[in-house]
N, C-alpha and C positions, 0 to 999 in steps of 0.2 A: 517400522514402516520404511520401505525403500524410497529414497529420495529421487526426484526427477533430475535427470542430468542437466537440463536447462528448460526454461520456459520460452515458448514461442509467442504466447499471447497472455494477456491478463487473465483470460479464462483458465489457462493452465495453472496459474497461481491460485485462483479461486478454488479450483478442483482439489489441489493439494491442501489448501486451508480447510475446506469442507471435510476432507478425509481426516485431517488432524483433529478437528473439532469433534467429529463423530466418535473418534477414538478417545476423547476425553483429555486431549492435550491442553495445557494452559495457554491463555492468549499470548503471553510473552513468547512462548515457543513458536506459536503460529506466526507472530511478527518476524521472528528470527529466521524461520525456515521457509516461509511462503513469501512474505512481503520483501524481505531483504534479498532473497534469491531473485525475485522479479526485478528489483532495482539493479542488482548486479548484471542480470542478463540484458536488461534494457541498456545499461551503460556500455556493455560489450557491443551490442548491435549498433548503438549510436556511434561508437568509435570506429567500428570496422565497416559498417554498411551505410552510415549516414542518418540524418535526421528523419527522412521520409520512412525509411525502413523501421526505425525505432518507434516513430509515432504510430505506425501500422499495428504494433503490438498492443495498442490501447484502443483501437477504433471500435471494435465490437464489445458490447457490454458483457461483463463476466456473469456467470451463473451465480445465484445467491449461495453464500457459504453456509448459511444457517445461523449466522451471528451478525447482527446489524453493525456492530463495532468494526468487524473486519471488512464488511461491505463498504462502510464509510471510509475506512482507511485506504482501500483500493481507489475509491473515487477521489479522495484527497491527493493521493500520490499521482493519479492521472492529471489532475489540475496543476499540481505543483510542477511536475516535469514538463507539461505542455507550456506553461508560462515561462519556466526557466529556459527551455530549449527552443522556444519559438515555433511550436506547432499548435494547431487548434485543439482546444480542450474538447473531448468528445461529449456529445449531448448527454449520454447516460451518466456521466460524472457530475452533471449539474442537477440531477433529479433530487427533489427535496427529501425523499424518503431515505436517501443515503446519508443518514445521520446516526451517530452513536448515542444511543440512549440505553442505559446510563452512559455518561462520559467514559471514555477509555483513556486511562493513563498507561501508556505502553510499558513504562518502567515498573518493575516489581518493588522498587524502593520508594516508600511513601515520602521520604525526605527529599526526593528529587521532583516531586509533583509541583511545588511552587516554581521551580526552574522551568519545568515543561510548560506551565501556563504562559510563561513569558517567551520562551524560545520557539514554541511551535509556529511553523509557517501558517499564514492566514488560511490557506486551503485546508489545513488540518483542524485548526481552532474552530472554524465555522461549522465543522462537522462533528465537533465534540471528541476529537482524537488529539491527544496531547503527547508530544514527543520532545526530547531534548535535542539540542542542536546536532549532536553527534549521531543521531539515529539515521540520518540521511547521508552522512559522510562515508564514502567508500574509498578504498585504496586505489 
């Protein structure tokens, strides 16, 4: 699969995630290539173009990816970044159906699950997506 050079919106990330899922990719790879890339691109826009431009990347709801866990993670990330960086959390991110059932432990290592339960930011925990502290740390 050819990777997108950069994401301009959360819908770009959702489209890549949907493509990966339809191709049978593991959820951990979807996190690594769609969600992490969205976070990197958001961070770049935030640094270079400011908070309003970065927030704009999350304003419109993403198309469904075909997996509730990925949809929940996108909503959790929108809420997390909005609260962290001081922009309004978009209404779509607060929709109750954006919940991971079954819960999604992003790590493939079962031994890290207890740590993920503790370290996940509340926006992720509430949606049933569990990550370790380092999952959102970028260089």
